[in-house]
N, C-alpha and C positions, 0 to 999 in steps of 0.2 A: 266410268259409270255413265249410263245413258241419262240424258237430260229429261226431266219430266215434261210432259206435254200439257199445256194449260190452254183450255178453250175459253175464250171470252165471248159471251153471247150478249150483245148490246146493240140496240138499233142506231145509236149515235156513233158515227164514224169518229168524231173527235174524241169521244170517251174511249173508244177502242184504242186509238192511237196513244192517248194519255196513259192507259193501262199498260200497253205494250212498252212504252218508254220507261215506265216505273218498274217493270219486271226485271229480275236478276237475269241478264242475258246469258250468263255463264251456266246457269242451272236450269233455265226454263226455255222450252220451245213454245212459241206463240202461235195459236190458231185462233181464227175469229169467225163469228157468224152474226148476221144482223137479224135473223128471225129464228123462231123455234124450229122450223122445218130444216133450215140450214144446219142448226145445231144437231138435230137428229141424224142427219146425213154424216156430219163430221164424227160424231160418236160412233156411228156404225162402221165407218171406214178407217178411223184412226184409233190408235191405242191411247186414248185420252186418260190422263191421270187425275185432273181436277177441272171442274167447270165453274167459271164465274158467270152468273146469269143475272141480268137485270130483272127487276120486279115486273116491269111492263115491256112487252114486245108487241110488234104489230099484228102477229098472227095468233098469239096465245100469251097467257101470263107465265111468268117464270115459275110460279108454283106448279102449274100444269106440267111443265117440262120436268121439274124435279120429281113429281109424283109418278110420272110414267117410267122412271128408272129405279124406283124403290120397291117395286112389286116383284116378288119371286126372283130376285136377283141375288145369286150366291155371292158375287163380288160387288159390294155397293160402291157406286161412283160418287165421290164427295162433291157436292155442289155448294158453292159459296154465293149467297144472295147479295146482290148489289141494289141499294135503294137510297134515294135522297131523304127518305123518311126515317126517323129514329124512334118512333113510338114503340113502347114495350109490346103492345098488341101485335105490331107487325113482326117484331123479332120472334115472338112466341109462335105466331102463325107460320112463319117460314121454317122454324126449327121443328114444329110439329108436323109440317108437311114433308120433312125428311132432309132439309138442308143441313149441311155439316157445320156451316158457320154463316156469319152475317157481317157485312161491311157497309158502313154508311158512305155515300158519295158526297163530295169528291174524296176518293180514297188517298190516304197518304202512302208514299212509297214504302216506308219502313213497315207500316202495319200490313199493307198488301202482301209484301214478300213474306212476312212472318206467318200470316194466316195461310198462305199457300204452302209454305214449308210444312206447317202442321198437317194440312190435308194430304200432302204428298207422303209424309211419314205414315199416316193412317192407311193410305192406299198400299204402300209397300208392306206394311204389317199384315194387311188383309191377304195380299198375294202370298206371303210367306206361310201364313197359317193355312190358307187354302191348299197350297202345294203339299204341306205336311199331311193334310186330311185326305188327299187323293193319291198319295204315293206310298208304295211299300218301302219301309225303311231299309230293308236288307238289299234289295235289288235296284231300287229307284224306279221300278216300273209302276204303272198305275195299279190301284188296288180294286177290290170287288165293289167298293162304294162308287168309285169313278165309273167303272164298267156299267153299273146299274144306271147311273145318271146319264151317261153318254148314250146308252142304248135306248133309254126312255125317250130321248130326243130324236134319235136317228130312225127308229123302227116305224113310227107313224108315216114318215115320208116315204120309206121303202114300201110300206103296205099300200099307200095310196097310188104309187106308181108301179106296183108289182115288180119292184127291183130285186136284183140278186144280191145276196149278202151271205157269205159263208162264215162259220164260226168253228174254231178248232179248240178242243181241250187236250192239253199235253200233260203227261205225267211221267216223271223219271222212274224207270223200272228199278225195282229192288232198292229203293232209296234207303230204307231202314237198315239194310246191310251196310251201306256206305257209312251211315252214322255209327253203327255198332262196331264196324271194323276199323274205321279211320278216325272216328270222333266227330263231334258236331261242328268243330271249326272247319274241317274239310268238307263236311256236308253243306255248310253255309257257302263255301267257295263254289261248290258244284252248282248250287242254286243260283248264285250270282252269275256264273259263267253261262248257265243255261239261259238266263234272262238276256245276257248279252248276245248269245247266238241267235235267239229269237228276234231281238230288236234289229240286229244287223241284216237279217234275211228278209225283212218285210219292207213295204213302202212307207213313206212318211205319213200317209193318211190312214194306215192300218193301226189297230189298237193292240198293244201287248200288255197283259195284266197278269199279276200273280194273285191268285184267288185263295191261296192257302197252302201251307206245307210245300210239297214239291209239285204242285199243280198250277198250270198256267193256262191262260186263254188268249187266243189270237183271233181278232175280228178282222175279216177281209171284205171291205165294202166293194160292191160292183164286181164280185168274183163268183164264178160258177164253182160247183163242187169239184168238177174235174180239175180245174185250175188249182183249187185249194189243195187237192190231194197231191198234185205235183210239187207244190211249194212245201207242204209239210213232209213229204217223203224226202225231199232234198235236205231239209233241216234234220230229219231223223238220221239220214245217211251220214251227214257231216258230223253229227254228235257221236255216231258209232265209230267213225274213223279217227276222231280227235283223241289225242293223248292227254288224259285228264290228270294223271299222276306224274311221277318221275321214275328214274331208273330203279331207285331203291323201293319205291312204293307205287308199283304200276296200278292203274285204275282205269277201268273201262266203264262207259256209261251208255245205256240205250234208252230210248223213249218210246212210249206208246201214245197213240193219238186217236181221238174220235172226232169226226167232222159232221156238222149239220148245216142245213140251209134254211134261211129265214122263212121262205115261202112254204116249206114243208111243215113248219111249226107255227103257222098262222101269224107270223111276225110277232110272236110272244116270247119274251126273253126266257122265261122259265121253261117253256116248251123247247126252245132252241137249245138251251143248256142241257135239258134232259135227253134230247135226241143225241147230242154230241157225247154225253156221258154214257149212253147206251153203247155207242160205238167204242168208246174207251174201255168200258167194262168187257166187251167182247174181245178186244185186243189183248187185255190183261189175262183173260181166261184161256186164250188160245195162242200162247207162245210169246206174247209181248213183242216189242221192237217192230211195230207195224202201225199202219194208218188204216182206219176203217171208216168208210163213208156210208150214208143211209142205204144206197142201193146195194152195196156189198153186204151190209148187215141184213137187209131183207132177204137177199139171195141165200145167205148162209143159214138164216133161221128157217127158211122154207125148204132147204135142200134135204 
C-alpha cells in the first residue's frame, strides 16, 4: 500500500523538522513548504493526501490557503490547522473556513499521527466514493456523469485554441438478439469485452465511457476526423473478426459508429453528441457494421 503524502506548511524550519521527526515514517511521506505559494505549487505537482498548515505564513494566512481549495472541489483536500493558540473562537474560525481538524502547537507525536491517520482515511473514502460515482459498475469504464464533467473542463480550452477533438459513439449491432438468444449473462459479457476492446485500442489520454445499455463513447483529443475514422474502423474490424462465443454456441458481433468533431459543433457537448448520434443512426439504418463521419453523412444525405 502506498504511503500517504503529508504536506507541512510552516514558516519555521525547526517546527517543520520537529513535525517530520514526529510523523510515522513507515506510513507517511513528508513534504514541506515555508510559504503559501510553495504549498500551492506542491499541491499542484504532488498527489498530496493531507496538509498541515500554520495559522500564520509570510505571504498569506493559513485560512486563505484552506479556503482556496474548498471551492468547487469534487475531492476535498483535508487541511489540519496548526496554531499555538487554543481559543475556541480560533478553532471555530478554522473549522468554518473548511479545515478538517485543528492541532495546538507544540504538537504531541501521538496526537499528530492520530489526527493525520483520521484525515488520510477521510481522503481514501472520498476517493473510493468518487470512483464509484464516475465508473460504470459493469465495465469499469467511465460513465455519462464523468464524461459530462470532463468535457465541461476540456471543451473551453479547445474552443479558445480552435483545437481538434473527435468524439465517437459506438453501438453493438442487434444487441437485443444477443440477450434474447443467449441470455443477459452473455449480454453482460459482450458489453464487458466491448469495453475492454475499446480501452485497449486507444491512448492513455483518450476517454472511453459507457453511456447506457450497449452504447459507448470514445473521446479522442487532438485528433482529426480522418484519424478517428481509421481508429474506429480498426476497432470495428477487430470486433467483427473476434470469436465471441465457443464451438457449441458460436456468436458474432459487429458495431456501428458515428463520429463528430468539436469544431463542427461549436465545442458544445450536446451538439457534439447529437452530430455523432446522427452518424450512428445513419449507420444503423443503412446496413450497420460501419463508421460514419460528418462529411460522409453530408454527402450521403445530399446525394
